[in-house]
TORLO-219117 format. One record per residue (C-alpha): x, y, z; residue in three letters. Coordinates in pm, 1 decimal. Example, Ala and Ser with C-alpha at 12.3 -4.5 7.8 and 13.67 -1.06 7.14 Angstrom:
ATOM       px       py       pz res
ATOM   1230.0   -450.0    780.0 ALA
ATOM   1367.0   -106.0    714.0 SER
This chain:
ATOM       px       py       pz res
ATOM -11111.1  -5972.5   -922.4 MET
ATOM -11051.9  -5986.7   -547.8 ASN
ATOM -10829.6  -5733.1   -375.7 GLU
ATOM -10558.4  -5984.7   -276.7 ARG
ATOM -10513.8  -6098.1   -638.0 PHE
ATOM -10505.1  -5739.9   -763.4 GLU
ATOM -10229.0  -5648.6   -514.3 ARG
ATOM -10034.7  -5960.1   -609.6 PHE
ATOM -10062.1  -5871.4   -978.1 GLU
ATOM  -9926.6  -5520.8   -913.8 LYS
ATOM  -9633.5  -5670.1   -722.6 GLN
ATOM  -9572.0  -5916.6  -1007.8 ASP
ATOM  -9570.9  -5626.8  -1252.9 LEU
ATOM  -9334.8  -5426.4  -1033.9 GLN
ATOM  -9082.8  -5708.8   -996.4 VAL
ATOM  -9088.2  -5769.6  -1374.2 ALA
ATOM  -9033.8  -5397.0  -1426.5 LEU
ATOM  -8742.8  -5384.9  -1180.6 ASP
ATOM  -8577.1  -5675.5  -1360.8 ASN
ATOM  -8614.7  -5504.9  -1700.3 LEU
ATOM  -8467.6  -5182.5  -1562.4 ARG
ATOM  -8169.8  -5376.3  -1426.3 ASN
ATOM  -8081.6  -5542.0  -1759.2 GLY
ATOM  -8226.2  -5879.8  -1660.2 LYS
ATOM  -8418.3  -6138.5  -1864.8 VAL
ATOM  -8778.8  -6220.0  -1780.8 ILE
ATOM  -9007.8  -6504.9  -1881.8 LEU
ATOM  -9351.6  -6357.9  -1946.1 TYR
ATOM  -9687.1  -6415.6  -2117.7 PRO
ATOM  -9766.2  -6214.3  -2428.7 THR
ATOM -10073.2  -6185.9  -2648.6 ASP
ATOM  -9940.9  -6494.2  -2829.9 THR
ATOM  -9709.4  -6749.4  -2666.8 ILE
ATOM  -9482.5  -6716.7  -2362.2 TRP
ATOM  -9173.0  -6514.6  -2436.4 GLY
ATOM  -8827.0  -6428.2  -2314.8 LEU
ATOM  -8792.9  -6054.2  -2278.1 GLY
ATOM  -8556.7  -5777.0  -2181.0 CYS
ATOM  -8501.2  -5406.0  -2234.3 ASP
ATOM  -8488.3  -5367.9  -2614.0 ALA
ATOM  -8248.5  -5073.6  -2580.3 LEU
ATOM  -7990.4  -5266.8  -2377.8 ASN
ATOM  -7745.5  -5458.1  -2602.3 PRO
ATOM  -7602.2  -5657.0  -2308.4 ASP
ATOM  -7947.7  -5777.5  -2202.4 ALA
ATOM  -8022.3  -5873.2  -2565.9 ILE
ATOM  -7698.2  -6070.4  -2575.2 GLU
ATOM  -7809.1  -6261.4  -2263.6 LYS
ATOM  -8120.4  -6381.4  -2448.8 ILE
ATOM  -7916.3  -6503.3  -2748.5 TYR
ATOM  -7692.5  -6697.4  -2509.4 THR
ATOM  -7982.3  -6834.9  -2303.0 LEU
ATOM  -8164.9  -6967.6  -2609.5 LYS
ATOM  -7853.2  -7076.2  -2796.2 GLY
ATOM  -7989.8  -6860.9  -3078.7 ARG
ATOM  -7795.1  -6779.8  -3394.6 ASP
ATOM  -7683.5  -6412.6  -3378.9 ARG
ATOM  -7790.1  -6374.4  -3744.5 ASN
ATOM  -8155.2  -6429.8  -3645.4 LYS
ATOM  -8300.7  -6102.1  -3526.9 SER
ATOM  -8562.6  -6078.0  -3253.4 MET
ATOM  -8875.6  -5866.5  -3241.5 LEU
ATOM  -8986.9  -5591.5  -3006.4 ILE
ATOM  -9320.4  -5521.3  -2842.7 LEU
ATOM  -9472.5  -5174.5  -2814.5 LEU
ATOM  -9774.6  -5060.2  -2617.8 GLU
ATOM  -9934.8  -4870.0  -2906.9 ASN
ATOM  -9876.6  -4764.5  -3267.4 GLU
ATOM  -9793.1  -4404.5  -3168.2 ASN
ATOM  -9450.9  -4535.6  -3063.2 GLN
ATOM  -9364.4  -4679.0  -3406.1 LEU
ATOM  -9196.8  -4365.3  -3541.0 LEU
ATOM  -8951.0  -4369.7  -3249.4 SER
ATOM  -8803.3  -4695.8  -3384.4 TYR
ATOM  -8875.5  -4697.4  -3758.7 VAL
ATOM  -8762.8  -4428.0  -4005.5 LYS
ATOM  -9079.6  -4444.9  -4212.5 GLU
ATOM  -9410.1  -4615.6  -4130.3 VAL
ATOM  -9628.3  -4673.9  -4437.6 PRO
ATOM  -9992.2  -4569.3  -4380.8 GLU
ATOM -10111.5  -4924.3  -4450.6 VAL
ATOM  -9929.9  -5042.9  -4133.5 ALA
ATOM -10177.8  -4856.6  -3914.4 TYR
ATOM -10471.2  -5017.4  -4098.9 GLN
ATOM -10319.5  -5365.0  -4072.3 LEU
ATOM -10267.9  -5320.5  -3697.6 ILE
ATOM -10617.0  -5183.5  -3640.8 GLU
ATOM -10809.7  -5440.3  -3841.6 PHE
ATOM -10612.3  -5760.5  -3781.0 SER
ATOM -10815.1  -6001.5  -3569.8 ASP
ATOM -10498.6  -6193.3  -3472.2 ARG
ATOM -10174.9  -6067.6  -3316.8 PRO
ATOM  -9953.5  -5942.0  -3599.2 MET
ATOM  -9581.8  -5876.1  -3614.7 THR
ATOM  -9480.8  -5639.0  -3891.8 ILE
ATOM  -9121.1  -5631.8  -4015.1 VAL
ATOM  -9030.9  -5271.8  -4104.1 TYR
ATOM  -8737.8  -5146.2  -4307.7 GLU
ATOM  -8510.3  -4879.7  -4162.9 GLY
ATOM  -8504.3  -4946.3  -3789.7 ALA
ATOM  -8363.3  -4664.0  -3576.7 LYS
ATOM  -8271.7  -4599.1  -3212.5 ASN
ATOM  -8227.7  -4972.7  -3147.7 LEU
ATOM  -7910.0  -5173.3  -3073.4 PRO
ATOM  -7744.7  -5334.9  -3373.2 GLU
ATOM  -7754.3  -5683.6  -3217.7 ASN
ATOM  -8135.2  -5670.0  -3225.3 LEU
ATOM  -8169.2  -5594.1  -3597.8 LEU
ATOM  -8174.5  -5814.5  -3905.6 ALA
ATOM  -7875.2  -5789.1  -4141.3 ALA
ATOM  -8076.4  -5558.6  -4370.4 ASP
ATOM  -8148.8  -5315.2  -4085.9 GLY
ATOM  -8511.9  -5419.3  -4046.8 SER
ATOM  -8698.6  -5487.1  -3722.1 ILE
ATOM  -9010.1  -5687.8  -3637.1 GLY
ATOM  -9256.8  -5499.6  -3416.6 ILE
ATOM  -9584.1  -5609.0  -3259.5 ARG
ATOM  -9832.5  -5381.0  -3086.9 ILE
ATOM  -9949.9  -5587.9  -2790.8 VAL
ATOM -10307.1  -5637.8  -2680.3 ARG
ATOM -10236.2  -5842.4  -2368.2 ASP
ATOM -10320.8  -5622.3  -2064.7 PRO
ATOM -10017.1  -5732.9  -1860.4 PHE
ATOM  -9776.5  -5660.9  -2148.1 CYS
ATOM  -9938.8  -5327.5  -2226.8 GLN
ATOM  -9910.4  -5212.9  -1866.7 GLU
ATOM  -9553.2  -5340.6  -1837.0 LEU
ATOM  -9442.9  -5149.9  -2148.3 ILE
ATOM  -9641.7  -4839.6  -2050.8 ARG
ATOM  -9465.9  -4824.7  -1713.5 ARG
ATOM  -9126.2  -4919.8  -1853.7 PHE
ATOM  -9152.9  -4650.6  -2125.3 ARG
ATOM  -8925.7  -4851.6  -2353.3 ARG
ATOM  -8980.9  -5137.5  -2597.1 PRO
ATOM  -8937.4  -5494.3  -2476.1 ILE
ATOM  -8769.4  -5775.3  -2668.7 VAL
ATOM  -8988.3  -6076.8  -2733.9 SER
ATOM  -8873.8  -6414.4  -2854.9 THR
ATOM  -9039.8  -6749.8  -2798.0 SER
ATOM  -8958.7  -6913.3  -2463.0 ALA
ATOM  -8777.4  -7215.5  -2600.6 ASN
ATOM  -8422.4  -7330.2  -2659.7 LEU
ATOM  -8321.2  -7279.6  -3020.7 SER
ATOM  -8443.2  -7563.3  -3241.4 GLY
ATOM  -8709.4  -7680.6  -2995.8 GLU
ATOM  -9084.1  -7621.5  -3051.7 PRO
ATOM  -9238.6  -7299.1  -2920.4 SER
ATOM  -9440.2  -7360.3  -2602.4 PRO
ATOM  -9815.6  -7322.5  -2644.8 GLU
ATOM  -9862.1  -7267.7  -2270.2 HIS
ATOM  -9651.7  -7227.9  -1954.9 PHE
ATOM  -9624.5  -7599.2  -1867.8 ASP
ATOM  -9445.5  -7668.8  -2197.5 GLU
ATOM  -9155.4  -7432.8  -2122.9 ILE
ATOM  -8825.7  -7612.5  -2060.2 SER
ATOM  -8718.6  -7635.5  -1695.7 GLU
ATOM  -8365.5  -7542.8  -1802.6 LYS
ATOM  -8494.7  -7211.8  -1938.5 LEU
ATOM  -8705.1  -7148.1  -1627.8 LYS
ATOM  -8396.2  -7203.6  -1411.9 ASP
ATOM  -8182.7  -6960.1  -1610.2 GLU
ATOM  -8407.2  -6654.7  -1646.0 VAL
ATOM  -8393.2  -6380.9  -1382.5 ASP
ATOM  -8768.4  -6360.3  -1320.4 TYR
ATOM  -9077.2  -6562.3  -1414.4 ILE
ATOM  -9398.7  -6361.4  -1427.3 VAL
ATOM  -9678.4  -6524.0  -1226.1 ASN
ATOM  -9958.8  -6372.7  -1432.4 TYR
ATOM -10087.5  -6607.3  -1702.8 GLY
ATOM  -9927.2  -6929.1  -1576.4 GLN
ATOM -10267.6  -7091.0  -1519.6 GLN
ATOM -10392.9  -7029.3  -1874.2 ARG
ATOM -10474.7  -7362.8  -2025.2 SER
ATOM -10574.2  -7259.2  -2374.7 GLU
ATOM -10315.9  -7315.5  -2644.8 LYS
ATOM -10178.8  -7003.5  -2807.0 ARG
ATOM -10007.5  -6967.8  -3141.3 ALA
ATOM  -9727.5  -6736.6  -3256.1 PRO
ATOM  -9827.8  -6416.3  -3433.7 SER
ATOM  -9877.2  -6361.0  -3803.8 ILE
ATOM  -9555.3  -6213.0  -3946.2 ILE
ATOM  -9556.5  -5987.2  -4247.9 MET
ATOM  -9282.9  -5784.4  -4411.1 LYS
ATOM  -9373.0  -5432.1  -4517.9 LEU
ATOM  -9162.1  -5211.3  -4742.5 ASP
ATOM  -9157.3  -4830.7  -4744.3 ALA
ATOM  -9398.6  -4819.3  -5040.3 SER
ATOM  -9660.3  -5013.8  -4842.7 GLY
ATOM  -9614.1  -5341.1  -5033.0 LYS
ATOM  -9633.1  -5638.2  -4796.8 PHE
ATOM  -9575.9  -6013.4  -4799.7 GLU
ATOM  -9655.8  -6278.9  -4541.3 PHE
ATOM  -9361.5  -6454.1  -4376.8 ILE
ATOM  -9580.8  -6661.0  -4143.8 ARG
ATOM  -9961.2  -6687.6  -4160.1 LYS
């Protein structure tokens, strides 16, 4: 990586970080598809994403964490099997946990659960590590439209309305798919919602 690109990437990261800290919405690449994100502890920022997407308020959104050590900050009880699933999954995996805590109500499902993914994308990991808070992630599409498999498929309307578009990852040409989603109860029993 040449020095100019490295400096640019740090600036990109810093601007994304500043936007998150100021309650803004960013458009950013994840370890799956492009997402809309904001500070997961800011109910007003979360509300902006619902409005931007035209998303039903009854449909919860997920959060991204840098590593599994942060899970107990946001979930009352993490079954041991969750750590094994995260470690051994060869694809990005979102796990829906019962008993969310320390998160705004407008982010949670009606039953109080929350979907969480531990990210592997280096940009996302560094963004969350520096932010020191979870980030909301929801597919970068208007509600009812298909999820974009790469940057060029994201609606221009959405691009115009977000506060910041991350530069990193825009040139990726490979198609990416959404994560596996599985629901896990406190006993460790799990079921797939999306494979």
